[in-house]
C-alpha positions in Angstrom: 0.0 0.0 0.0 1.6 3.3 -1.1 1.4 6.6 0.8 -1.5 7.9 -1.2 -3.6 4.8 -0.5 -2.6 4.9 3.2 -3.7 8.6 3.4 -7.0 7.7 1.7 -7.6 4.8 4.0 -6.9 7.0 7.1 -9.4 9.6 6.0 -12.0 7.0 5.1 -11.5 5.2 8.4 -11.8 8.4 10.5 -14.2 10.3 8.2 -16.8 10.8 10.9 -14.4 12.1 13.5 -12.7 14.4 11.0 -16.0 15.7 9.7 -17.1 16.5 13.3 -13.8 18.2 13.9 -14.0 20.3 10.7 -17.6 21.3 11.5 -16.8 22.2 15.1 -13.9 24.3 13.9 -16.2 26.1 11.5 -18.7 26.7 14.2 -16.1 28.2 16.5 -15.0 30.8 14.0 -18.5 31.3 12.6 -19.3 34.5 14.7 -16.1 36.0 13.3 -17.2 35.3 9.7 -20.8 36.3 10.2 -20.8 39.6 12.0 -24.4 40.5 11.2 -26.6 39.6 14.4 -29.6 38.8 12.2 -27.7 36.2 10.1 -26.1 34.8 13.2 -29.6 34.5 14.7 -30.7 32.5 11.7 -27.7 30.2 12.3 -28.9 29.8 15.9 -32.4 29.0 14.7 -31.0 26.3 12.4 -29.2 24.7 15.5 -32.5 24.6 17.4 -34.3 23.0 14.4 -31.4 20.5 14.1 -32.1 19.3 17.7 -35.7 18.6 16.9 -35.1 17.1 13.5 -32.3 14.8 14.7 -34.7 13.1 17.1 -37.5 13.0 14.5 -35.1 11.5 11.9 -34.2 8.8 14.3 -37.9 8.0 14.7 -38.8 8.2 11.0 -35.5 6.9 9.4 -34.8 4.1 12.0 -38.2 2.8 13.0 -40.0 3.4 9.7 -42.8 5.4 11.5 -43.9 9.0 11.0 -44.9 11.7 13.5 -46.8 14.8 12.7 -46.8 16.0 16.3 -43.2 16.9 17.2 -44.0 20.6 17.3 -46.1 19.6 20.4 -43.0 18.3 22.3 -41.1 21.4 21.1 -44.0 23.6 22.6 -44.0 21.6 25.9 -40.3 22.2 26.3 -40.6 25.9 25.5 -43.6 26.6 27.7 -42.4 24.3 30.5 -39.1 26.3 30.8 -41.0 29.6 30.4 -43.5 28.8 33.2 -40.9 27.2 35.5 -38.3 30.0 35.3 -40.8 32.9 35.1 -44.1 32.1 36.9 -42.5 29.9 39.6 -39.1 31.7 39.6 -37.0 28.5 39.6 -33.4 28.3 38.2 -33.5 27.9 34.4 -31.1 24.9 34.1 -32.9 22.6 36.6 -36.2 23.6 35.0 -34.9 22.6 31.5 -34.0 19.1 32.9 -37.3 18.7 34.8 -39.2 19.8 31.7 -37.3 17.3 29.5 -38.1 14.5 32.1 -41.8 15.6 32.1 -41.9 15.6 28.3 -40.3 12.1 28.2 -43.1 10.9 30.6 -45.8 12.5 28.3 -44.2 11.0 25.2 -44.2 7.6 26.9 -47.8 8.0 27.9 -48.7 9.0 24.3 -46.4 6.6 22.7 -47.5 3.4 24.4 -51.0 3.4 22.9 -50.3 5.4 19.7 -47.4 3.2 18.6 -49.7 0.2 18.4 -50.7 2.0 15.2 -48.6 2.5 12.1 -48.5 4.4 8.9 -51.2 6.9 8.2 -53.0 6.0 11.4 -50.0 6.8 13.6 -49.5 10.1 11.7 -53.1 11.1 12.4 -52.7 10.1 16.1 -49.6 12.3 16.5 -51.3 15.1 14.5 -54.2 15.0 16.9 -51.9 15.2 19.8 -50.3 18.4 18.3 -53.7 19.9 17.8 -54.7 19.2 21.5 -51.5 20.8 22.8 -51.8 23.8 20.4 -55.5 24.3 21.5 -54.5 24.2 25.2 -51.8 26.8 24.6 -54.4 29.2 23.0 -57.3 28.5 25.3 -55.5 28.4 28.7 -54.6 32.0 28.5 -54.4 32.6 32.2 -51.4 30.3 32.3 -49.9 30.4 28.8 -50.8 33.9 27.8 -53.1 32.6 25.0 -52.7 33.9 21.5 -50.8 36.9 22.8 -47.9 34.7 23.9 -45.8 34.4 27.0 -43.1 37.1 27.6 -40.5 38.0 30.2 -38.6 34.6 30.0 -35.1 35.1 31.5 -31.9 34.4 29.5 -29.8 31.4 30.4 -26.6 32.0 32.4 -23.7 30.1 33.8 -22.2 31.9 36.8 -21.7 35.5 35.6 -21.9 34.6 32.0 -25.4 35.5 30.6 -26.3 34.3 27.1 -28.0 37.5 26.2 -26.7 38.1 22.7 -26.5 36.1 19.5 -22.8 35.4 19.7 -23.0 33.9 23.2 -26.1 32.0 22.4 -24.5 30.7 19.2 -21.9 28.7 21.2 -24.4 27.4 23.7 -27.0 26.2 21.2 -24.5 24.6 18.8 -22.8 22.8 21.7 -26.2 21.2 22.4 -26.7 20.4 18.7 -23.2 18.9 18.3 -23.6 16.7 21.4 -27.0 15.4 20.2 -25.4 14.9 16.7 -22.6 12.7 18.3 -25.2 10.9 20.4 -27.3 10.1 17.3 -24.2 9.0 15.3 -23.1 6.7 18.0 -26.6 5.3 18.5 -27.1 4.4 14.8 -23.7 2.7 14.6 -24.2 0.6 17.7 -25.9 -2.7 17.9 -29.1 -0.9 18.9 -28.9 1.2 15.8 -28.4 -1.8 13.5 -31.5 -3.3 15.1 -33.4 -0.1 14.4 -32.2 0.0 10.8 -33.6 -3.6 10.4 -36.8 -2.4 11.9 -37.1 0.4 9.4 -36.6 -2.0 6.5 -38.9 -4.8 7.6 -40.6 -4.9 11.0 -41.5 -8.6 10.7 -38.0 -9.6 9.7 -36.5 -7.5 12.5 -38.8 -9.2 15.0 -37.7 -12.6 13.7 -34.1 -11.6 14.2 -34.9 -10.8 17.9 -35.5 -7.1 17.8 -38.2 -6.0 20.3 -39.9 -3.8 17.8 -42.5 -2.3 20.1 -40.1 -1.4 22.8 -37.6 0.0 20.3 -40.2 2.3 18.7 -41.3 3.6 22.1 -37.7 4.3 23.2 -36.8 6.2 20.0 -40.1 8.1 20.2 -39.3 9.2 23.8 -35.7 10.1 22.9 -36.9 12.2 20.0 -39.4 14.0 22.3 -36.6 14.8 24.7 -34.5 16.3 21.9 -37.5 18.4 20.9 -38.0 19.5 24.6 -34.4 20.7 24.9 -34.8 22.6 21.6 -38.0 24.2 22.9 -36.3 25.3 26.2 -33.4 26.8 24.3 -35.9 28.5 21.9 -37.7 30.1 24.9 -34.6 31.3 26.7 -33.1 32.6 23.4 -36.1 34.8 22.3 -37.5 35.4 25.9 -40.9 35.1 24.3 -43.1 32.2 23.0 -46.5 32.1 21.3 -48.7 29.2 20.0 -48.0 30.2 16.4 -44.5 28.8 16.7 -45.8 25.3 17.5 -48.7 24.8 15.1 -49.2 21.6 13.0 -47.6 23.4 10.1 -44.4 23.6 12.1 -44.6 19.8 12.6 -45.0 19.4 8.9 -41.9 21.6 8.3 -39.9 19.3 10.7 -40.9 16.3 8.6 -39.9 18.1 5.4 -36.5 18.8 6.9 -36.1 15.1 7.6 -37.2 14.2 4.0 -35.0 16.8 2.4 -31.9 15.8 4.3 -32.7 12.1 3.8 -34.6 9.7 6.0 -32.0 7.9 8.2 -29.2 10.3 7.2 -27.9 11.9 10.4 -25.6 14.3 8.5 -28.4 15.1 6.1 -30.4 16.5 9.0 -28.0 19.5 9.1 -28.6 20.2 5.4 -32.4 19.7 5.6 -32.7 22.0 8.6 -30.6 24.7 7.1 -32.3 24.6 3.7 -35.9 24.8 5.0 -35.0 27.4 7.6 -33.2 29.7 5.1 -35.4 29.2 2.0 -38.0 31.9 3.0 -35.1 34.3 3.8 -33.5 33.7 0.3 -36.7 34.1 -1.6 -38.8 36.8 -0.1 -42.0 35.8 -2.0 -42.0 32.5 -0.2 -42.8 34.2 3.1 -46.5 34.5 2.0 -46.7 31.0 0.4 -44.2 29.1 2.6 -46.5 26.2 3.5 -47.5 25.7 -0.1 -43.9 25.7 -1.3 -42.7 23.4 1.5 -45.5 21.0 0.6 -44.5 21.1 -3.0 -40.9 20.4 -2.1 -42.0 17.4 0.0 -44.0 15.9 -2.8 -41.3 16.4 -5.5 -38.6 14.8 -3.3 -40.8 11.9 -2.3 -41.6 11.3 -6.0 -38.1 11.7 -7.5 -35.7 11.2 -4.6 -37.6 9.1 -2.0 -34.4 8.6 0.1 -34.0 12.4 0.4 -32.3 15.1 -1.5 -28.8 14.6 0.1 -29.0 10.8 0.0 -30.3 11.0 -3.6 -27.5 13.3 -4.8 -24.9 11.1 -3.1 -26.4 7.9 -4.7 -26.5 9.6 -8.1 -22.8 10.6 -7.8 -21.8 7.1 -6.7 -23.7 5.6 -9.6 -22.0 7.9 -12.1 -18.6 7.1 -10.7 -19.3 3.4 -10.9 -20.5 3.6 -14.5 -17.4 5.7 -15.4 -15.1 3.1 -13.9 -16.9 0.4 -15.8 -16.5 2.3 -19.1 -12.8 2.8 -18.5 -12.1 -0.8 -17.2 
């Protein structure tokens, strides 16, 4: 093996670690590259969306199920932190943890009966859960502030360091996003992840091979809800204001679109899908008024022509072209 082949093998063997290192380095210097607070705020919003979509992608891509209710868990995390730290005056960090545990319990309570369903029936059940949570947020105005929203949420802080601007919040939220990314990568490459991949391909075959399919689906559903809860808490403490409009069923649909665009089962694709769908209305101003229609059209087109997702589809296309080129030159 010559030096070139050794170098290629080294990069191939450590590609995940090197990619994480390169992305982490970029994120560290990102506030120096992007000095505009508005653009940096968009980057922070992408990180929050990445947290939600990572968990949702684990559920969709590795159990073969679909959820149209993850905006509800996102909302519970946001309002749980808002109420705990503002109404009850509790420290923000313990409230985030307690909220995540409470959301995990709610997800378990919802998931045990709902995950007896599958396909469109499960999608409708989770959609109904989102509608219930959204309705409570609007109608219980004495607690949640109703349609007017909930204001006065404190910023997060560690000692004397207060995360009260976009630069400081950038480092905080992307640390959470990268930790959850590493957790997801390790999970899907473990024995549990291989069992989940088998479950996504064929539930009956996975059960025959010894995978406890029902327990696996419930565990991933609960984990994805915890990711969404953490994202909601960070969202609340970043903007110090939350309102029901940020957690409607259309937001749940957007999360599913982010999964599909990035590629179902593609952890790295989650970053691309979250970034593209978050930034698209910013790039094309006209989309602001027709965002839901355009996002729906994107979802339909990708499912028709690239069912594995945009990123996975492009990678597959490149690999196919390279293989054909090698065959022609062989």
